[in-house]
C-alpha positions as CSV (number, residue, x, y, z in Angstrom):
1,M,-9.6,-1.9,23.5
2,S,-6.8,-3.3,25.7
3,R,-3.2,-2.4,25.2
4,G,-2.3,-6.0,24.5
5,V,-4.1,-6.0,21.1
6,A,-3.1,-2.5,20.0
7,H,-0.4,-4.0,17.6
8,H,-3.3,-5.4,15.5
9,G,-4.8,-2.0,15.0
10,F,-4.3,0.5,12.2
11,P,-3.2,3.7,13.9
12,K,-2.8,7.0,12.0
13,T,1.0,6.7,12.3
14,L,0.7,3.8,9.7
15,R,-1.4,5.9,7.3
16,I,-0.5,8.3,4.5
17,L,-3.1,11.1,5.1
18,S,-2.0,14.3,3.4
19,R,-2.2,15.2,-0.2
20,S,1.4,16.2,-0.2
21,E,2.5,12.8,1.1
22,F,0.5,11.1,-1.6
23,R,2.0,13.4,-4.3
24,R,5.5,12.7,-3.1
25,V,5.1,9.0,-3.4
26,Y,3.6,9.3,-6.9
27,E,6.3,11.7,-8.1
28,E,9.4,10.4,-6.4
29,G,8.6,6.7,-5.9
30,Q,8.6,3.6,-7.9
31,R,5.7,1.5,-9.3
32,R,4.7,-2.2,-9.4
33,S,1.5,-3.6,-10.7
34,N,-0.6,-6.7,-11.0
35,A,-4.0,-7.5,-12.3
36,L,-5.7,-6.1,-9.2
37,C,-3.8,-3.1,-8.1
38,T,-0.9,-0.7,-8.8
39,M,1.4,0.0,-5.9
40,F,3.5,3.1,-5.7
41,F,6.2,3.2,-3.1
42,R,9.0,5.4,-1.8
43,S,11.4,5.2,1.1
44,N,10.2,7.3,4.0
45,G,13.2,7.2,6.4
46,L,10.9,5.9,9.2
47,G,11.1,2.6,11.0
48,R,7.6,1.7,9.7
49,T,5.8,1.2,6.5
50,R,2.7,3.5,5.9
51,L,-0.2,2.8,3.7
52,G,-2.4,5.1,1.6
53,I,-5.2,4.0,-0.8
54,T,-6.8,6.0,-3.6
55,T,-10.2,5.1,-5.0
56,P,-11.4,7.5,-7.6
57,T,-15.1,7.7,-8.4
58,R,-14.6,6.0,-11.7
59,L,-14.2,2.7,-9.7
60,G,-17.9,2.8,-8.7
61,H,-20.2,4.2,-6.1
62,A,-19.1,5.0,-2.5
63,V,-20.1,1.7,-1.0
64,L,-18.0,-0.2,-3.5
65,R,-15.0,2.1,-3.1
66,N,-15.2,1.9,0.7
67,R,-15.3,-1.9,0.4
68,M,-12.1,-1.9,-1.6
69,R,-10.4,0.3,0.9
70,R,-11.5,-1.9,3.9
71,R,-10.3,-5.0,2.2
72,L,-6.9,-3.6,1.3
73,R,-6.4,-2.0,4.7
74,E,-7.3,-5.3,6.4
75,I,-4.7,-7.2,4.4
76,F,-2.1,-4.6,5.3
77,R,-3.1,-4.6,8.9
78,L,-2.9,-8.4,9.2
79,H,0.5,-8.7,7.5
80,R,2.3,-5.4,8.1
81,H,4.7,-7.1,10.5
82,T,6.0,-9.2,7.6
83,F,6.6,-6.2,5.2
84,E,9.9,-4.5,4.8
85,A,9.9,-1.4,7.1
86,G,10.6,2.2,6.0
87,W,8.3,2.6,3.0
88,D,5.3,4.8,2.1
89,V,3.0,2.7,-0.1
90,V,0.0,4.0,-2.1
91,L,-2.3,1.5,-3.6
92,N,-4.5,2.2,-6.6
93,P,-7.0,-0.7,-6.8
94,R,-8.8,-1.9,-9.9
95,P,-12.5,-2.7,-9.9
96,K,-11.9,-6.5,-9.5
97,V,-10.7,-5.8,-5.9
98,A,-14.3,-5.4,-4.7
99,S,-15.5,-8.7,-6.1
100,I,-12.6,-11.2,-5.9
101,S,-12.6,-13.6,-2.9
102,F,-10.7,-12.3,0.1
103,Q,-8.3,-15.2,0.1
104,N,-7.4,-14.6,-3.6
105,L,-7.1,-10.9,-3.0
106,E,-4.9,-11.5,0.0
107,R,-2.6,-13.9,-1.9
108,E,-2.2,-11.4,-4.8
109,M,-1.6,-8.4,-2.6
110,L,1.0,-10.3,-0.6
111,K,2.9,-11.0,-3.8
112,L,2.7,-7.4,-4.7
113,F,4.0,-6.3,-1.3
114,G,6.7,-8.9,-1.6
115,Q,8.1,-6.8,-4.4
116,L,9.1,-4.0,-2.0
117,P,12.9,-3.8,-2.1
118,R,15.0,-4.7,0.9
119,A,16.7,-2.0,3.0
120,G,19.4,-0.3,0.9
121,Q,18.0,-1.4,-2.4
122,E,15.4,1.3,-3.0
123,N,17.1,2.5,-6.2
124,S,18.1,-0.8,-7.6
125,S,15.3,-1.0,-10.1
126,R,15.1,2.6,-10.9
127,P,16.8,3.6,-14.2
128,K,19.8,5.7,-13.8
129,T,20.0,9.1,-15.5
130,W,23.3,10.6,-16.6
131,C,24.1,14.2,-16.7
């Protein structure tokens, strides 16, 4: 692959890979949902947004789960330049992700990603606790 098209790839620097990173997003982050997916997100202090996808076996056989991951990664890859930077995002898809048309999936996922807070607003929707 030439260096001129590298920005269209999905390098490891844009992925959440370790179990501890996934756990941190689940435990410390916020959540948004739609009919297709639940999105967990947490500020990462980096200049880029990273993506992780979880597909438990209850969603179906391996071929189906892999298809879900491929479709979600492709949407992220195509539109990542439009997303707010500095977030770790974990997606938990629902079974419909494998069967819905790509255009409908893309539209719904872009709405979900559009719910990421702007810089400096990461705690605006989190309930405050008082000591």
